[in-house]
Structure formats: structure tokens, C-alpha cells
N, C-alpha and C positions, 0 to 999 in steps of 0.2 A: 727279685727286686720288682719285676713287672707287676706282680700282684700288689705289692705295697704301693707302687705308683698309682694303681687303679683305685686305691682307697681315697686318694685326694684329687685324682684327675679321671673322671668318668670315661674319657675317650681312650685311656690306656687299657681298659677292660678287654678290648678286642685283641690285644697282643700278648695276653698271658698264655704261656705254654701249658695247656691243660689236657689231661687224658679225656677221652669222650665221656667216660663215667668217672666223675670226681665227687667225692664226698667231702663236704665242709661241715664241721661240727664246731659250734660255738658254745662254750661253757656246758658241754654235754648234750646240746640239742642240735640235731641235724638241720642245716639251713640251705643246703644245695645237694643235689644228687647227680647232676650232669654238668658238663662244660657250658652248655647253653644256659642252664639255670643260673650258674654262677656269673657268667659274663653279663647276662641281662640284668641280674640283680646289681652288680657293680655299675653297669652303665646307667641304669635308672637312678641309682645313687640316692635313693630315699633316705636310708638310715646313715649313709656315709657323708651326706652333704654338710654335716656339722663338724666333720674332721677338718682341722685347719692346717695340719702338718703331720709329718712322721719324723720323730726326733729320737736321737740316741740309739740307733739300731745296732744291735750286737748279733752277729751271725755265728752259728756253730754247726759244723759239718759232723754228722754221725754222733750226735750227743748221746752220752751214756752208752756208747757202742752200738746204737741202733743204726743198722745199715740203711743207706738210701734215704736218710732223713736230714733235713736242714732245719735248724731252729732259728727263729728270729724273735728277739725280745726288743720291744721298742715302746716309746711313749707317744700318745696321741693327744694333743690339746683339742678340746671340743668347745665350739663357740658359734654364735650367730653374728656374722659381720665382725666387728671389733670387740664384741662383748664375750669374754670368756665365761663358759658355763661349768666346765668340768675338765678333768683330764683322765686318761686311762693308760694303764700299763698293760701291754698285750704280750703274751707268750704264745707263739705260734709254731707248730711243727708242720713241715711240708714233707710228705712222703712222695718220693719220685719213682717213676718207671725207669726201665733200663735206657730209655731214650730221653731221659731228663724232663719228662712232662709231669706236672703235678697230678697225683691220683688221689691224694687225701690231704685235707687241711684240718688240723686240730688246734683251735684257738681257745685260750683262756684269757679272760680279761676282768678287770675290776674298774669301777668308776670311783674317782676321788674328786674332792673339791679342786677348783682350778689352781694351777701352780702359780 
């Protein structure tokens, strides 16, 4: 949940429980390799500043029998101020270490017209 919080509140980036080396992959492209990369990226908030909320979150533990994975599927409205631009459905898998730190994030998303 702390990771999702950081998508809309940049200050939450510092409290995400990440492994030192964490790989984030978005639609097949690596976008972070370390906890420092990921936290700074979320804190600087450049691409995330247009996310206005996180809606309809559905969590699944060990989806499809995959151990130590938590899946989150959610909707993100995208906009500038009060002007809606688009929305996105995100399907994200978080692979955890034995100490419950995130060591990998696999995100798939699509962009749709605003809801």
C-alpha cells in the first residue's frame, strides 16, 4: 500500500519497504534497479504528478500460486488540476523478500480516455 500511496503523494516514497536492489519493470521496460532509484523517481514525481487518485484497488496474495507475490489491480485517473485527460488500469505484481520488502515490481498498464 505504501507504494501505491507514493504514486499520488511524493512524500510517501521514503516509507516504501524496498530491498536494496529492486527491479521495477513497466510494460516490459526496466525503470528502476535500486531502492534509491525508485524512491527518488517517486519523490521527484515527474511522471506521477498527473495521477489524481488510486481507485478500485483489488489485492491478491500468491496469484496463480506464485509464492511471495502480491498482485494489485487498480485504476488511476490522470489529469491536470480539474481537467481529466485519461485514465489507466494498472496490473502490478510485487515480489517480496522473506522480510516482506519489495524486490521486484512488474507493472502492466494501458491508457484509456477519461472515465
